[in-house]
Biopython code that builds the backbone (N, CA, C, O; Angstrom):
import numpy as np
from Bio.PDB.StructureBuilder import StructureBuilder

atoms = [
    (1, "MET", "N", (27.813, 20.823, 17.510)),
    (1, "MET", "CA", (26.369, 20.769, 17.340)),
    (1, "MET", "C", (26.046, 19.774, 16.227)),
    (1, "MET", "O", (26.554, 19.895, 15.112)),
    (2, "SER", "N", (25.206, 18.797, 16.531)),
    (2, "SER", "CA", (24.855, 17.806, 15.511)),
    (2, "SER", "C", (23.616, 18.248, 14.747)),
    (2, "SER", "O", (22.718, 18.895, 15.285)),
    (3, "GLU", "N", (23.602, 17.882, 13.500)),
    (3, "GLU", "CA", (22.500, 18.249, 12.632)),
    (3, "GLU", "C", (21.395, 17.193, 12.740)),
    (3, "GLU", "O", (21.681, 15.997, 12.795)),
    (4, "GLU", "N", (20.137, 17.636, 12.771)),
    (4, "GLU", "CA", (19.023, 16.696, 12.833)),
    (4, "GLU", "C", (18.924, 15.944, 11.511)),
    (4, "GLU", "O", (19.191, 16.506, 10.448)),
    (5, "PRO", "N", (18.535, 14.657, 11.582)),
    (5, "PRO", "CA", (18.377, 13.909, 10.331)),
    (5, "PRO", "C", (17.302, 14.544, 9.451)),
    (5, "PRO", "O", (16.272, 15.011, 9.937)),
    (6, "LYS", "N", (17.562, 14.547, 8.174)),
    (6, "LYS", "CA", (16.603, 15.110, 7.224)),
    (6, "LYS", "C", (15.386, 14.192, 7.137)),
    (6, "LYS", "O", (15.516, 12.986, 6.923)),
    (7, "LYS", "N", (14.212, 14.777, 7.303)),
    (7, "LYS", "CA", (12.975, 13.994, 7.217)),
    (7, "LYS", "C", (12.590, 13.854, 5.753)),
    (7, "LYS", "O", (12.589, 14.828, 5.000)),
    (8, "THR", "N", (12.268, 12.649, 5.370)),
    (8, "THR", "CA", (11.836, 12.399, 3.999)),
    (8, "THR", "C", (10.414, 11.872, 4.014)),
    (8, "THR", "O", (9.984, 11.231, 4.973)),
    (9, "LYS", "N", (9.707, 12.144, 2.963)),
    (9, "LYS", "CA", (8.339, 11.664, 2.838)),
    (9, "LYS", "C", (8.375, 10.159, 2.600)),
    (9, "LYS", "O", (9.086, 9.694, 1.708)),
    (10, "PRO", "N", (7.617, 9.386, 3.388)),
    (10, "PRO", "CA", (7.635, 7.939, 3.187)),
    (10, "PRO", "C", (7.045, 7.554, 1.835)),
    (10, "PRO", "O", (6.124, 8.199, 1.333)),
    (11, "LYS", "N", (7.592, 6.498, 1.263)),
    (11, "LYS", "CA", (7.060, 6.001, -0.004)),
    (11, "LYS", "C", (5.734, 5.295, 0.258)),
    (11, "LYS", "O", (5.559, 4.651, 1.293)),
    (12, "ILE", "N", (4.820, 5.419, -0.669)),
    (12, "ILE", "CA", (3.516, 4.783, -0.568)),
    (12, "ILE", "C", (3.524, 3.534, -1.431)),
    (12, "ILE", "O", (3.977, 3.566, -2.575)),
    (13, "SER", "N", (3.028, 2.447, -0.891)),
    (13, "SER", "CA", (2.971, 1.200, -1.632)),
    (13, "SER", "C", (1.971, 1.296, -2.779)),
    (13, "SER", "O", (0.899, 1.884, -2.643)),
    (14, "LEU", "N", (2.339, 0.714, -3.893)),
    (14, "LEU", "CA", (1.476, 0.663, -5.070)),
    (14, "LEU", "C", (0.127, 0.008, -4.745)),
    (14, "LEU", "O", (-0.884, 0.289, -5.390)),
    (15, "CYS", "N", (0.131, -0.855, -3.753)),
    (15, "CYS", "CA", (-1.077, -1.602, -3.385)),
    (15, "CYS", "C", (-2.255, -0.699, -3.027)),
    (15, "CYS", "O", (-3.408, -1.080, -3.227)),
    (16, "TRP", "N", (-1.977, 0.493, -2.499)),
    (16, "TRP", "CA", (-3.060, 1.371, -2.076)),
    (16, "TRP", "C", (-3.931, 1.819, -3.240)),
    (16, "TRP", "O", (-5.082, 2.203, -3.028)),
    (17, "ASP", "N", (-3.417, 1.781, -4.454)),
    (17, "ASP", "CA", (-4.185, 2.192, -5.628)),
    (17, "ASP", "C", (-4.543, 1.022, -6.533)),
    (17, "ASP", "O", (-4.843, 1.225, -7.710)),
    (18, "CYS", "N", (-4.516, -0.202, -6.004)),
    (18, "CYS", "CA", (-4.735, -1.389, -6.831)),
    (18, "CYS", "C", (-6.078, -2.054, -6.525)),
    (18, "CYS", "O", (-6.470, -2.183, -5.365)),
    (19, "SER", "N", (-6.765, -2.468, -7.572)),
    (19, "SER", "CA", (-8.051, -3.144, -7.396)),
    (19, "SER", "C", (-7.891, -4.533, -6.786)),
    (19, "SER", "O", (-8.862, -5.111, -6.299)),
    (20, "ASN", "N", (-6.672, -5.074, -6.809)),
    (20, "ASN", "CA", (-6.428, -6.405, -6.237)),
    (20, "ASN", "C", (-6.017, -6.343, -4.766)),
    (20, "ASN", "O", (-5.671, -7.369, -4.179)),
    (21, "ALA", "N", (-6.051, -5.160, -4.169)),
    (21, "ALA", "CA", (-5.503, -4.957, -2.826)),
    (21, "ALA", "C", (-6.290, -5.649, -1.715)),
    (21, "ALA", "O", (-5.774, -5.786, -0.606)),
    (22, "THR", "N", (-7.474, -6.071, -1.966)),
    (22, "THR", "CA", (-8.278, -6.678, -0.901)),
    (22, "THR", "C", (-8.587, -8.133, -1.218)),
    (22, "THR", "O", (-9.744, -8.523, -1.372)),
    (23, "GLY", "N", (-7.537, -8.918, -1.310)),
    (23, "GLY", "CA", (-7.716, -10.348, -1.515)),
    (23, "GLY", "C", (-7.653, -10.815, -2.948)),
    (23, "GLY", "O", (-7.992, -11.963, -3.237)),
    (24, "GLY", "N", (-7.221, -9.946, -3.865)),
    (24, "GLY", "CA", (-7.191, -10.327, -5.270)),
    (24, "GLY", "C", (-5.818, -10.707, -5.793)),
    (24, "GLY", "O", (-5.665, -10.951, -6.990)),
    (25, "CYS", "N", (-4.806, -10.763, -4.916)),
    (25, "CYS", "CA", (-3.479, -11.174, -5.346)),
    (25, "CYS", "C", (-2.830, -12.020, -4.260)),
    (25, "CYS", "O", (-3.346, -12.120, -3.147)),
    (26, "ARG", "N", (-1.695, -12.629, -4.590)),
    (26, "ARG", "CA", (-0.993, -13.502, -3.634)),
    (26, "ARG", "C", (-0.607, -12.749, -2.367)),
    (26, "ARG", "O", (-0.658, -13.312, -1.274)),
    (27, "TRP", "N", (-0.222, -11.481, -2.503)),
    (27, "TRP", "CA", (0.224, -10.716, -1.346)),
    (27, "TRP", "C", (-0.945, -10.374, -0.421)),
    (27, "TRP", "O", (-0.874, -10.613, 0.785)),
    (28, "SER", "N", (-2.019, -9.817, -0.982)),
    (28, "SER", "CA", (-3.130, -9.397, -0.131)),
    (28, "SER", "C", (-3.937, -10.576, 0.406)),
    (28, "SER", "O", (-4.604, -10.453, 1.434)),
    (29, "MET", "N", (-3.883, -11.699, -0.269)),
    (29, "MET", "CA", (-4.656, -12.857, 0.174)),
    (29, "MET", "C", (-3.870, -13.777, 1.112)),
    (29, "MET", "O", (-4.400, -14.258, 2.114)),
    (30, "TYR", "N", (-2.594, -14.015, 0.773)),
    (30, "TYR", "CA", (-1.813, -15.011, 1.518)),
    (30, "TYR", "C", (-0.504, -14.473, 2.102)),
    (30, "TYR", "O", (0.230, -15.214, 2.755)),
    (31, "LEU", "N", (-0.203, -13.184, 1.870)),
    (31, "LEU", "CA", (1.073, -12.580, 2.275)),
    (31, "LEU", "C", (2.262, -13.336, 1.695)),
    (31, "LEU", "O", (3.281, -13.534, 2.357)),
    (32, "LYS", "N", (2.105, -13.754, 0.438)),
    (32, "LYS", "CA", (3.179, -14.421, -0.295)),
    (32, "LYS", "C", (3.654, -13.471, -1.400)),
    (32, "LYS", "O", (2.832, -12.800, -2.025)),
    (33, "PRO", "N", (4.960, -13.404, -1.647)),
    (33, "PRO", "CA", (5.494, -12.498, -2.674)),
    (33, "PRO", "C", (4.880, -12.760, -4.050)),
    (33, "PRO", "O", (4.590, -13.901, -4.409)),
    (34, "VAL", "N", (4.692, -11.691, -4.806)),
    (34, "VAL", "CA", (4.195, -11.788, -6.175)),
    (34, "VAL", "C", (5.410, -11.908, -7.088)),
    (34, "VAL", "O", (6.270, -11.027, -7.076)),
    (35, "PRO", "N", (5.504, -12.981, -7.882)),
    (35, "PRO", "CA", (6.650, -13.130, -8.781)),
    (35, "PRO", "C", (6.785, -11.936, -9.719)),
    (35, "PRO", "O", (5.823, -11.536, -10.375)),
    (36, "GLY", "N", (7.996, -11.370, -9.776)),
    (36, "GLY", "CA", (8.268, -10.266, -10.683)),
    (36, "GLY", "C", (8.058, -8.881, -10.100)),
    (36, "GLY", "O", (8.283, -7.890, -10.794)),
    (37, "TRP", "N", (7.637, -8.779, -8.854)),
    (37, "TRP", "CA", (7.454, -7.442, -8.287)),
    (37, "TRP", "C", (8.780, -6.871, -7.794)),
    (37, "TRP", "O", (9.749, -7.606, -7.602)),
    (38, "HIS", "N", (8.814, -5.558, -7.591)),
    (38, "HIS", "CA", (9.963, -4.861, -7.024)),
    (38, "HIS", "C", (9.484, -4.185, -5.751)),
    (38, "HIS", "O", (8.530, -3.407, -5.773)),
    (39, "ILE", "N", (10.151, -4.485, -4.635)),
    (39, "ILE", "CA", (9.710, -3.986, -3.340)),
    (39, "ILE", "C", (10.864, -3.380, -2.550)),
    (39, "ILE", "O", (12.035, -3.568, -2.882)),
    (40, "ILE", "N", (10.510, -2.655, -1.508)),
    (40, "ILE", "CA", (11.456, -2.220, -0.487)),
    (40, "ILE", "C", (11.002, -2.924, 0.793)),
    (40, "ILE", "O", (9.923, -2.618, 1.301)),
    (41, "PRO", "N", (11.795, -3.863, 1.329)),
    (41, "PRO", "CA", (11.413, -4.514, 2.583)),
    (41, "PRO", "C", (11.415, -3.493, 3.724)),
    (41, "PRO", "O", (12.261, -2.600, 3.764)),
    (42, "THR", "N", (10.476, -3.630, 4.635)),
    (42, "THR", "CA", (10.384, -2.723, 5.776)),
    (42, "THR", "C", (10.213, -3.517, 7.067)),
    (42, "THR", "O", (9.756, -4.660, 7.058)),
    (43, "LYS", "N", (10.583, -2.897, 8.157)),
    (43, "LYS", "CA", (10.360, -3.462, 9.491)),
    (43, "LYS", "C", (9.319, -2.595, 10.172)),
    (43, "LYS", "O", (9.432, -1.370, 10.164)),
    (44, "LYS", "N", (8.322, -3.207, 10.753)),
    (44, "LYS", "CA", (7.242, -2.487, 11.427)),
    (44, "LYS", "C", (7.127, -2.973, 12.862)),
    (44, "LYS", "O", (7.604, -4.056, 13.201)),
    (45, "THR", "N", (6.492, -2.167, 13.700)),
    (45, "THR", "CA", (6.224, -2.534, 15.079)),
    (45, "THR", "C", (4.752, -2.282, 15.365)),
    (45, "THR", "O", (4.223, -1.221, 15.033)),
    (46, "THR", "N", (4.095, -3.252, 15.979)),
    (46, "THR", "CA", (2.686, -3.101, 16.319)),
    (46, "THR", "C", (2.538, -2.226, 17.555)),
    (46, "THR", "O", (3.520, -1.922, 18.233)),
    (47, "TYR", "N", (1.319, -1.829, 17.841)),
    (47, "TYR", "CA", (1.060, -0.977, 19.006)),
    (47, "TYR", "C", (1.490, -1.627, 20.312)),
    (47, "TYR", "O", (1.786, -0.927, 21.281)),
    (48, "ASP", "N", (1.530, -2.967, 20.355)),
    (48, "ASP", "CA", (1.923, -3.665, 21.587)),
    (48, "ASP", "C", (3.391, -4.113, 21.562)),
    (48, "ASP", "O", (3.810, -4.925, 22.387)),
    (49, "GLY", "N", (4.169, -3.576, 20.609)),
    (49, "GLY", "CA", (5.604, -3.804, 20.597)),
    (49, "GLY", "C", (6.107, -5.005, 19.818)),
    (49, "GLY", "O", (7.308, -5.274, 19.832)),
    (50, "ARG", "N", (5.231, -5.740, 19.137)),
    (50, "ARG", "CA", (5.689, -6.881, 18.327)),
    (50, "ARG", "C", (6.229, -6.376, 16.997)),
    (50, "ARG", "O", (5.666, -5.459, 16.399)),
    (51, "ASN", "N", (7.322, -6.976, 16.538)),
    (51, "ASN", "CA", (7.945, -6.603, 15.264)),
    (51, "ASN", "C", (7.484, -7.539, 14.157)),
    (51, "ASN", "O", (7.248, -8.726, 14.385)),
    (52, "TYR", "N", (7.360, -6.990, 12.959)),
    (52, "TYR", "CA", (7.038, -7.813, 11.801)),
    (52, "TYR", "C", (7.644, -7.186, 10.550)),
    (52, "TYR", "O", (8.008, -6.009, 10.546)),
    (53, "THR", "N", (7.749, -7.979, 9.498)),
    (53, "THR", "CA", (8.297, -7.520, 8.232)),
    (53, "THR", "C", (7.160, -7.262, 7.256)),
    (53, "THR", "O", (6.214, -8.045, 7.175)),
    (54, "SER", "N", (7.252, -6.177, 6.524)),
    (54, "SER", "CA", (6.285, -5.866, 5.481)),
    (54, "SER", "C", (7.070, -5.368, 4.276)),
    (54, "SER", "O", (8.268, -5.631, 4.171)),
    (55, "CYS", "N", (6.421, -4.659, 3.375)),
    (55, "CYS", "CA", (7.135, -4.123, 2.225)),
    (55, "CYS", "C", (6.366, -2.971, 1.604)),
    (55, "CYS", "O", (5.158, -2.824, 1.792)),
    (56, "ILE", "N", (7.104, -2.162, 0.860)),
    (56, "ILE", "CA", (6.518, -1.131, 0.024)),
    (56, "ILE", "C", (6.654, -1.641, -1.402)),
    (56, "ILE", "O", (7.767, -1.868, -1.876)),
    (57, "VAL", "N", (5.546, -1.821, -2.082)),
    (57, "VAL", "CA", (5.564, -2.342, -3.449)),
    (57, "VAL", "C", (5.758, -1.168, -4.409)),
    (57, "VAL", "O", (4.968, -0.224, -4.428)),
    (58, "LEU", "N", (6.834, -1.249, -5.210)),
    (58, "LEU", "CA", (7.155, -0.198, -6.176)),
    (58, "LEU", "C", (6.643, -0.535, -7.573)),
    (58, "LEU", "O", (6.156, 0.343, -8.285)),
    (59, "GLU", "N", (6.752, -1.804, -7.965)),
    (59, "GLU", "CA", (6.267, -2.301, -9.259)),
    (59, "GLU", "C", (5.693, -3.687, -9.051)),
    (59, "GLU", "O", (6.237, -4.479, -8.280)),
    (60, "CYS", "N", (4.598, -3.986, -9.731)),
    (60, "CYS", "CA", (3.975, -5.302, -9.591)),
    (60, "CYS", "C", (3.280, -5.689, -10.892)),
    (60, "CYS", "O", (2.529, -4.891, -11.453)),
    (61, "PRO", "N", (3.525, -6.918, -11.381)),
    (61, "PRO", "CA", (2.878, -7.353, -12.613)),
    (61, "PRO", "C", (1.373, -7.548, -12.465)),
    (61, "PRO", "O", (0.660, -7.600, -13.467)),
    (62, "GLU", "N", (0.880, -7.656, -11.237)),
    (62, "GLU", "CA", (-0.561, -7.831, -11.008)),
    (62, "GLU", "C", (-1.271, -6.516, -10.702)),
    (62, "GLU", "O", (-2.466, -6.509, -10.406)),
    (63, "PHE", "N", (-0.529, -5.384, -10.775)),
    (63, "PHE", "CA", (-1.127, -4.087, -10.465)),
    (63, "PHE", "C", (-2.196, -3.714, -11.468)),
    (63, "PHE", "O", (-1.994, -3.808, -12.678)),
    (64, "ASN", "N", (-3.337, -3.291, -10.949)),
    (64, "ASN", "CA", (-4.445, -2.835, -11.768)),
    (64, "ASN", "C", (-4.996, -1.563, -11.111)),
    (64, "ASN", "O", (-5.678, -1.636, -10.088)),
    (65, "ARG", "N", (-4.701, -0.409, -11.698)),
    (65, "ARG", "CA", (-5.098, 0.862, -11.081)),
    (65, "ARG", "C", (-6.614, 0.909, -10.907)),
    (65, "ARG", "O", (-7.382, 0.688, -11.843)),
    (66, "ASP", "N", (-7.013, 1.206, -9.665)),
    (66, "ASP", "CA", (-8.436, 1.249, -9.336)),
    (66, "ASP", "C", (-8.813, 2.526, -8.617)),
    (66, "ASP", "O", (-9.936, 2.647, -8.129)),
    (67, "ALA", "N", (-7.920, 3.465, -8.541)),
    (67, "ALA", "CA", (-8.209, 4.650, -7.752)),
    (67, "ALA", "C", (-7.948, 5.917, -8.539)),
    (67, "ALA", "O", (-7.124, 5.948, -9.453)),
    (68, "VAL", "N", (-8.657, 6.945, -8.169)),
    (68, "VAL", "CA", (-8.409, 8.280, -8.704)),
    (68, "VAL", "C", (-8.277, 9.215, -7.512)),
    (68, "VAL", "O", (-8.676, 8.864, -6.401)),
    (69, "GLY", "N", (-7.736, 10.366, -7.725)),
    (69, "GLY", "CA", (-7.609, 11.333, -6.637)),
    (69, "GLY", "C", (-6.719, 10.864, -5.520)),
    (69, "GLY", "O", (-7.030, 11.084, -4.349)),
    (70, "GLY", "N", (-5.596, 10.209, -5.855)),
    (70, "GLY", "CA", (-4.663, 9.770, -4.828)),
    (70, "GLY", "C", (-5.209, 8.662, -3.962)),
    (70, "GLY", "O", (-4.839, 8.552, -2.793)),
    (71, "GLY", "N", (-6.087, 7.833, -4.515)),
    (71, "GLY", "CA", (-6.602, 6.708, -3.760)),
    (71, "GLY", "C", (-7.812, 7.034, -2.905)),
    (71, "GLY", "O", (-8.235, 6.206, -2.097)),
    (72, "MET", "N", (-8.376, 8.222, -3.065)),
    (72, "MET", "CA", (-9.499, 8.606, -2.227)),
    (72, "MET", "C", (-10.833, 8.059, -2.732)),
    (72, "MET", "O", (-11.774, 7.913, -1.952)),
    (73, "LYS", "N", (-10.923, 7.759, -4.019)),
    (73, "LYS", "CA", (-12.163, 7.195, -4.557)),
    (73, "LYS", "C", (-11.827, 5.906, -5.284)),
    (73, "LYS", "O", (-10.854, 5.851, -6.036)),
    (74, "ARG", "N", (-12.611, 4.888, -5.068)),
    (74, "ARG", "CA", (-12.430, 3.614, -5.762)),
    (74, "ARG", "C", (-13.707, 3.283, -6.526)),
    (74, "ARG", "O", (-14.813, 3.570, -6.068)),
    (75, "TYR", "N", (-13.539, 2.684, -7.681)),
    (75, "TYR", "CA", (-14.672, 2.309, -8.501)),
    (75, "TYR", "C", (-14.717, 0.798, -8.623)),
    (75, "TYR", "O", (-13.716, 0.170, -8.964)),
    (76, "LYS", "N", (-15.878, 0.209, -8.344)),
    (76, "LYS", "CA", (-16.032, -1.226, -8.454)),
    (76, "LYS", "C", (-17.495, -1.522, -8.749)),
    (76, "LYS", "O", (-18.381, -1.073, -8.022)),
    (77, "ASP", "N", (-17.742, -2.256, -9.783)),
    (77, "ASP", "CA", (-19.100, -2.651, -10.150)),
    (77, "ASP", "C", (-20.072, -1.465, -10.195)),
    (77, "ASP", "O", (-21.223, -1.577, -9.774)),
    (78, "GLY", "N", (-19.585, -0.325, -10.714)),
    (78, "GLY", "CA", (-20.457, 0.829, -10.873)),
    (78, "GLY", "C", (-20.708, 1.618, -9.601)),
    (78, "GLY", "O", (-21.398, 2.636, -9.650)),
    (79, "GLU", "N", (-20.172, 1.184, -8.456)),
    (79, "GLU", "CA", (-20.362, 1.923, -7.210)),
    (79, "GLU", "C", (-19.105, 2.724, -6.917)),
    (79, "GLU", "O", (-18.007, 2.324, -7.303)),
    (80, "VAL", "N", (-19.260, 3.840, -6.243)),
    (80, "VAL", "CA", (-18.124, 4.667, -5.879)),
    (80, "VAL", "C", (-17.890, 4.521, -4.384)),
    (80, "VAL", "O", (-18.803, 4.705, -3.579)),
    (81, "TYR", "N", (-16.650, 4.185, -4.020)),
    (81, "TYR", "CA", (-16.269, 4.093, -2.618)),
    (81, "TYR", "C", (-15.404, 5.298, -2.297)),
    (81, "TYR", "O", (-14.403, 5.535, -2.973)),
    (82, "VAL", "N", (-15.766, 6.053, -1.291)),
    (82, "VAL", "CA", (-15.027, 7.239, -0.894)),
    (82, "VAL", "C", (-14.384, 6.963, 0.459)),
    (82, "VAL", "O", (-15.020, 6.409, 1.356)),
    (83, "SER", "N", (-13.138, 7.348, 0.599)),
    (83, "SER", "CA", (-12.413, 7.129, 1.838)),
    (83, "SER", "C", (-13.153, 7.762, 3.012)),
    (83, "SER", "O", (-13.726, 8.845, 2.896)),
    (84, "MET", "N", (-13.127, 7.058, 4.150)),
    (84, "MET", "CA", (-13.771, 7.564, 5.355)),
    (84, "MET", "C", (-13.107, 8.847, 5.835)),
    (84, "MET", "O", (-13.731, 9.638, 6.543)),
    (85, "SER", "N", (-11.854, 9.062, 5.460)),
    (85, "SER", "CA", (-11.122, 10.226, 5.944)),
    (85, "SER", "C", (-11.408, 11.487, 5.130)),
    (85, "SER", "O", (-10.961, 12.575, 5.492)),
    (86, "LYS", "N", (-12.148, 11.342, 4.038)),
    (86, "LYS", "CA", (-12.404, 12.514, 3.192)),
    (86, "LYS", "C", (-13.859, 12.923, 3.332)),
    (86, "LYS", "O", (-14.757, 12.081, 3.328)),
    (87, "ASP", "N", (-14.081, 14.213, 3.455)),
    (87, "ASP", "CA", (-15.459, 14.720, 3.515)),
    (87, "ASP", "C", (-16.125, 14.501, 2.174)),
    (87, "ASP", "O", (-15.525, 14.754, 1.129)),
    (88, "THR", "N", (-17.351, 14.037, 2.198)),
    (88, "THR", "CA", (-18.081, 13.807, 0.949)),
    (88, "THR", "C", (-19.110, 14.878, 0.708)),
    (88, "THR", "O", (-19.816, 14.840, -0.300)),
]
sb = StructureBuilder()
sb.init_structure("model")
sb.init_model(0)
sb.init_chain("A")
sb.init_seg("    ")
for serial, (resi, resn, name, xyz) in enumerate(atoms, 1):
    if name == "N":
        sb.init_residue(resn, " ", resi, " ")
    sb.init_atom(name, np.array(xyz, "f"), 0.0, 1.0, " ", f" {name:<3s}", serial, name[0])
structure = sb.get_structure()
């Protein structure tokens, strides 16, 4: 009898909690590596079966925390952005 592989919680990229995540850094704007970051390279597949390479960012010199509550609320220019997936 073979044992099922142990399921592990996937790592979350630092980018999800960064104020630069939407075009404010080399990665989010041009998909170019940020000098000095530490990543885990990943392989992904699109819904139509195409493969591509991405990464999970663990450390980044351009990281600027912009989220509270696990990334559910973002603050920018005095406005509060709440995730569409969370009841307000």
